[in-house]
Structures are given as C-alpha cells and as structure tokens.
C-alpha positions in Angstrom: 16.7 -16.1 6.6 14.0 -16.6 9.3 10.4 -16.0 8.2 9.0 -12.5 8.7 5.9 -11.8 10.7 2.8 -11.0 8.7 2.8 -7.4 9.7 6.5 -7.0 8.9 6.0 -8.6 5.5 3.1 -6.3 4.7 5.0 -3.2 5.8 8.0 -4.1 3.7 6.0 -5.2 0.7 7.0 -8.8 0.7 5.4 -11.8 -1.1 2.3 -13.2 0.7 3.4 -16.8 0.0 7.1 -16.8 1.1 7.4 -13.3 2.7 10.8 -12.9 1.2 10.5 -11.6 -2.4 9.6 -8.0 -3.2 6.2 -7.1 -4.6 7.4 -3.8 -6.0 10.5 -3.3 -8.1 11.7 0.0 -6.7 11.7 1.3 -3.1 9.0 3.8 -2.1 11.6 6.6 -2.0 11.8 6.4 -5.8 8.8 8.6 -6.3 8.8 8.5 -10.1 8.5 4.7 -10.3 6.5 4.0 -7.1 3.9 1.9 -9.0 6.2 -0.5 -10.8 5.4 -4.1 -9.7 7.2 -7.3 -10.2 5.2 -9.8 -12.3 6.3 -12.7 -10.1 8.1 -13.3 -6.8 11.8 -13.6 -7.2 12.0 -16.2 -4.4 9.0 -18.5 -4.9 7.6 -17.4 -8.3 4.2 -16.5 -7.0 2.2 -14.5 -9.5 1.5 -11.0 -8.3 -1.4 -10.5 -10.7 -3.6 -13.6 -10.1 -6.1 -12.5 -12.8 -6.6 -9.6 -15.3 -8.0 -6.6 -13.5 -7.3 -8.1 -10.1 -6.2 -4.7 -8.5 -9.4 -3.0 -9.5 -10.7 -3.9 -6.0 -7.6 -2.3 -4.4 -9.1 1.0 -5.4 -11.6 0.6 -2.5 -8.8 -0.1 -0.1 -7.0 3.0 -1.3 -10.1 5.0 -0.8 -10.4 3.8 2.8 -6.7 4.7 3.4 -7.1 8.1 1.9 -10.3 8.9 3.9 -8.4 7.9 7.0 -5.5 10.2 6.2 -8.0 13.1 5.4 -9.8 12.6 8.7 -6.5 12.7 10.6 -5.3 15.8 8.8 -8.7 17.5 9.5 -8.6 16.6 13.2 -5.0 17.8 13.6 -5.9 21.1 11.9 -9.0 21.5 14.0 -7.3 20.8 17.3 -4.2 22.9 16.8 -5.1 25.7 14.3 -8.9 26.0 13.6 -8.3 27.4 10.1 -10.8 28.5 7.5 -12.5 26.2 5.1 -10.1 27.1 2.3 -7.1 26.1 4.4 -8.8 22.7 5.2 -9.3 22.1 1.5 -5.7 23.1 0.6 -4.2 20.9 3.3 -6.4 17.9 2.3 -5.4 18.2 -1.3 -1.8 18.5 -0.4 -2.1 15.4 1.9 -3.7 13.5 -1.0 -0.8 14.4 -3.3 1.9 13.6 -0.7 0.4 10.3 0.4 -0.6 9.0 -3.1 2.4 6.7 -3.4 1.9 5.2 0.0 -1.8 4.7 -0.5 -1.3 3.1 -3.9 1.3 0.7 -2.6 -0.3 -0.4 0.6 -3.7 -0.8 -1.0 -2.2 -3.2 -3.5 -0.2 -5.0 -0.9 -3.2 -5.4 1.4 -5.5 -6.5 -1.4 -3.0 -9.1 -2.6 -2.7 -10.4 1.0 -6.4 -10.5 1.6 -7.7 -11.7 -1.7 -4.8 -13.1 -3.7 -5.4 -16.6 -2.5 -1.9 -17.2 -1.2 -1.2 -18.7 2.2 2.1 -18.5 4.0 4.4 -21.4 3.1 7.7 -20.8 5.1 9.6 -23.6 3.4 9.4 -22.3 -0.1 
C-alpha cells in the first residue's frame, strides 16, 4: 500500500509512524465506543500512549476545536436567524453534544502527531 499523505493519515486516524495502523479500535460511527484506542499500532507496533497521562494535553486541543465549532454555530445562527440568547445557548449545547466524539478523537490524533515523538517512516 502506498504511503498516505500527512493530512489523509490524520483524517483517517492512522499511526503517525507508519500511517497505516489505526489509532482507534472502532470507527467514529460507533458512537458508544468512540473513545476506545488501540494500545499499539497493528502495523509497526508504535505505542499510542508514550507516557502515563500523555493525553491530558489533548484536552487543550479539544477546547480549541470546541470553541471553533461554537463560533461557527454562533455566526451561522446570527447571519441566518438572529435568534434570542436562549436559542444561542441551546444550539451551542446541542453542538457540544453532537461534536463531542469528533472533538475527542481529533484532539487525541493531533496531539499524538504533534507531541508523540514519532516521525514518518514509510518502510516500516
């Protein structure tokens, strides 16, 4: 299999070292198990938890993703509907609930890519 691009590997949740093994066990559409991660890469055996508490920092990435989603929802509501403050609050809470699995996954994926200490090795 040819090597994936960096963006493709991140979007599909692939290992940062080989870009072939899956970081998460189940696909995102399995909402009840969206947080289940593999311990190691099935292809190159890279450890997906480099140290205890490693993903604590991913919380800050998740916060940035969530704030971005909230701003987008707020702008869309303002431009098209101009609702009351209560409607803004309800829509933002609903957006937070709907996008929690996406925010959780991609914050961990990005944090692992940025701070996991792995560099792409296509021959693994």
